[in-house]
Short mmCIF file of the C-alpha atoms (twelve columns), coordinates in Angstrom:
data_MODEL
# 
_entry.id   MODEL 
# 
loop_
_atom_site.group_PDB 
_atom_site.id 
_atom_site.type_symbol 
_atom_site.label_atom_id 
_atom_site.label_alt_id 
_atom_site.label_comp_id 
_atom_site.label_asym_id 
_atom_site.label_seq_id 
_atom_site.Cartn_x 
_atom_site.Cartn_y 
_atom_site.Cartn_z 
_atom_site.pdbx_PDB_model_num 
ATOM 1   C CA . UNK A 1   0.000  0.000   0.000  1 
ATOM 2   C CA . UNK A 2   2.317  2.743   -1.210 1 
ATOM 3   C CA . UNK A 3   2.203  5.912   0.848  1 
ATOM 4   C CA . UNK A 4   -0.080 4.452   3.496  1 
ATOM 5   C CA . UNK A 5   0.660  3.272   6.989  1 
ATOM 6   C CA . UNK A 6   -0.880 0.033   8.169  1 
ATOM 7   C CA . UNK A 7   -1.193 -1.344  11.671 1 
ATOM 8   C CA . UNK A 8   0.845  -4.534  11.969 1 
ATOM 9   C CA . UNK A 9   -0.179 -7.080  14.544 1 
ATOM 10  C CA . UNK A 10  1.859  -10.275 14.289 1 
ATOM 11  C CA . UNK A 11  0.820  -13.554 15.807 1 
ATOM 12  C CA . UNK A 12  3.530  -16.055 16.692 1 
ATOM 13  C CA . UNK A 13  2.240  -19.591 17.164 1 
ATOM 14  C CA . UNK A 14  -1.107 -18.141 18.215 1 
ATOM 15  C CA . UNK A 15  0.274  -17.403 21.681 1 
ATOM 16  C CA . UNK A 16  2.006  -14.045 21.492 1 
ATOM 17  C CA . UNK A 17  0.740  -10.800 20.013 1 
ATOM 18  C CA . UNK A 18  3.278  -8.124  19.127 1 
ATOM 19  C CA . UNK A 19  2.145  -4.544  18.667 1 
ATOM 20  C CA . UNK A 20  4.300  -2.759  16.109 1 
ATOM 21  C CA . UNK A 21  5.719  0.666   16.818 1 
ATOM 22  C CA . UNK A 22  7.385  3.141   14.507 1 
ATOM 23  C CA . UNK A 23  10.754 4.686   15.359 1 
ATOM 24  C CA . UNK A 24  10.919 6.005   18.919 1 
ATOM 25  C CA . UNK A 25  7.139  5.854   19.276 1 
ATOM 26  C CA . UNK A 26  6.300  3.339   21.996 1 
ATOM 27  C CA . UNK A 27  2.538  3.774   21.894 1 
ATOM 28  C CA . UNK A 28  0.613  0.508   21.440 1 
ATOM 29  C CA . UNK A 29  -1.111 0.225   18.055 1 
ATOM 30  C CA . UNK A 30  1.320  2.653   16.379 1 
ATOM 31  C CA . UNK A 31  1.556  2.319   12.597 1 
ATOM 32  C CA . UNK A 32  4.419  0.737   10.671 1 
ATOM 33  C CA . UNK A 33  5.209  2.080   7.207  1 
ATOM 34  C CA . UNK A 34  5.047  -0.811  4.724  1 
ATOM 35  C CA . UNK A 35  5.477  1.398   1.631  1 
ATOM 36  C CA . UNK A 36  9.133  0.382   1.130  1 
ATOM 37  C CA . UNK A 37  8.321  -3.305  0.661  1 
ATOM 38  C CA . UNK A 38  8.753  -4.119  -3.030 1 
ATOM 39  C CA . UNK A 39  7.874  -7.839  -2.951 1 
ATOM 40  C CA . UNK A 40  6.156  -10.288 -0.605 1 
ATOM 41  C CA . UNK A 41  9.110  -12.661 -1.136 1 
ATOM 42  C CA . UNK A 42  11.412 -12.139 1.832  1 
ATOM 43  C CA . UNK A 43  13.748 -15.129 1.493  1 
ATOM 44  C CA . UNK A 44  14.288 -16.823 -1.860 1 
ATOM 45  C CA . UNK A 45  14.997 -20.554 -2.015 1 
ATOM 46  C CA . UNK A 46  16.741 -22.564 -4.700 1 
ATOM 47  C CA . UNK A 47  17.084 -26.215 -5.771 1 
ATOM 48  C CA . UNK A 48  18.619 -27.173 -2.393 1 
ATOM 49  C CA . UNK A 49  16.904 -24.770 0.031  1 
ATOM 50  C CA . UNK A 50  13.268 -23.915 0.754  1 
ATOM 51  C CA . UNK A 51  11.558 -21.635 3.281  1 
ATOM 52  C CA . UNK A 52  8.057  -22.303 4.626  1 
ATOM 53  C CA . UNK A 53  5.642  -21.781 7.541  1 
ATOM 54  C CA . UNK A 54  6.577  -18.150 8.329  1 
ATOM 55  C CA . UNK A 55  5.567  -16.448 11.566 1 
ATOM 56  C CA . UNK A 56  6.558  -12.842 12.316 1 
ATOM 57  C CA . UNK A 57  7.085  -11.173 15.673 1 
ATOM 58  C CA . UNK A 58  7.890  -7.480  16.241 1 
ATOM 59  C CA . UNK A 59  9.740  -6.449  19.406 1 
ATOM 60  C CA . UNK A 60  11.794 -3.383  20.346 1 
ATOM 61  C CA . UNK A 61  12.234 -2.108  16.795 1 
ATOM 62  C CA . UNK A 62  13.110 -5.452  15.210 1 
ATOM 63  C CA . UNK A 63  11.010 -7.870  13.166 1 
ATOM 64  C CA . UNK A 64  11.769 -11.534 13.879 1 
ATOM 65  C CA . UNK A 65  10.782 -13.937 11.115 1 
ATOM 66  C CA . UNK A 66  10.624 -17.564 12.278 1 
ATOM 67  C CA . UNK A 67  10.191 -20.270 9.639  1 
ATOM 68  C CA . UNK A 68  10.944 -23.832 8.604  1 
ATOM 69  C CA . UNK A 69  14.176 -24.052 6.632  1 
ATOM 70  C CA . UNK A 70  14.251 -27.179 4.449  1 
ATOM 71  C CA . UNK A 71  17.719 -27.964 3.164  1 
ATOM 72  C CA . UNK A 72  19.286 -30.759 1.123  1 
ATOM 73  C CA . UNK A 73  22.600 -31.389 2.862  1 
ATOM 74  C CA . UNK A 74  25.886 -32.459 1.220  1 
ATOM 75  C CA . UNK A 75  25.091 -36.125 1.970  1 
ATOM 76  C CA . UNK A 76  21.896 -35.813 -0.123 1 
ATOM 77  C CA . UNK A 77  19.583 -36.105 2.880  1 
ATOM 78  C CA . UNK A 78  16.828 -33.545 3.401  1 
ATOM 79  C CA . UNK A 79  16.563 -31.883 6.811  1 
ATOM 80  C CA . UNK A 80  14.012 -29.455 8.238  1 
ATOM 81  C CA . UNK A 81  15.144 -26.853 10.739 1 
ATOM 82  C CA . UNK A 82  13.493 -24.017 12.614 1 
ATOM 83  C CA . UNK A 83  15.316 -20.816 11.703 1 
ATOM 84  C CA . UNK A 84  15.035 -17.084 12.333 1 
ATOM 85  C CA . UNK A 85  15.984 -13.981 10.356 1 
ATOM 86  C CA . UNK A 86  15.690 -10.400 11.582 1 
ATOM 87  C CA . UNK A 87  15.009 -7.031  9.992  1 
ATOM 88  C CA . UNK A 88  14.559 -3.474  11.201 1 
ATOM 89  C CA . UNK A 89  12.901 -2.256  7.982  1 
ATOM 90  C CA . UNK A 90  11.198 -5.344  6.435  1 
ATOM 91  C CA . UNK A 91  13.341 -4.850  3.321  1 
ATOM 92  C CA . UNK A 92  16.624 -6.522  4.225  1 
ATOM 93  C CA . UNK A 93  16.706 -9.655  6.380  1 
ATOM 94  C CA . UNK A 94  19.661 -11.304 8.093  1 
ATOM 95  C CA . UNK A 95  20.975 -14.656 6.922  1 
ATOM 96  C CA . UNK A 96  19.079 -17.624 8.396  1 
ATOM 97  C CA . UNK A 97  20.120 -18.595 11.913 1 
ATOM 98  C CA . UNK A 98  19.180 -22.206 12.664 1 
ATOM 99  C CA . UNK A 99  17.764 -22.504 16.183 1 
ATOM 100 C CA . UNK A 100 17.058 -26.252 16.269 1 
ATOM 101 C CA . UNK A 101 19.748 -28.920 16.051 1 
ATOM 102 C CA . UNK A 102 20.012 -31.467 13.256 1 
ATOM 103 C CA . UNK A 103 18.792 -34.855 14.440 1 
ATOM 104 C CA . UNK A 104 19.669 -37.965 12.417 1 
# 
């Protein structure tokens, strides 16, 4: 929605609700400017990596994107991990950080 501000309320696993705030504004229900987002694709997979099941949480000026990272490892086996990437502007996200161990 170019030029418009939209209230963002993220639900993480249906248990936590995060109220987004803009800049130094700490008022609940403050608007976040989504006008800079050019595409709904945040992380792009390839023939060996896929991203699925996203859940977003906003806290203290940072968006946390939790998701399932599906990866074909060097041994040819496919593993699913829980991973997280962060962003302060919803345009650039950090590299995936795996938060669950690989279990054979």
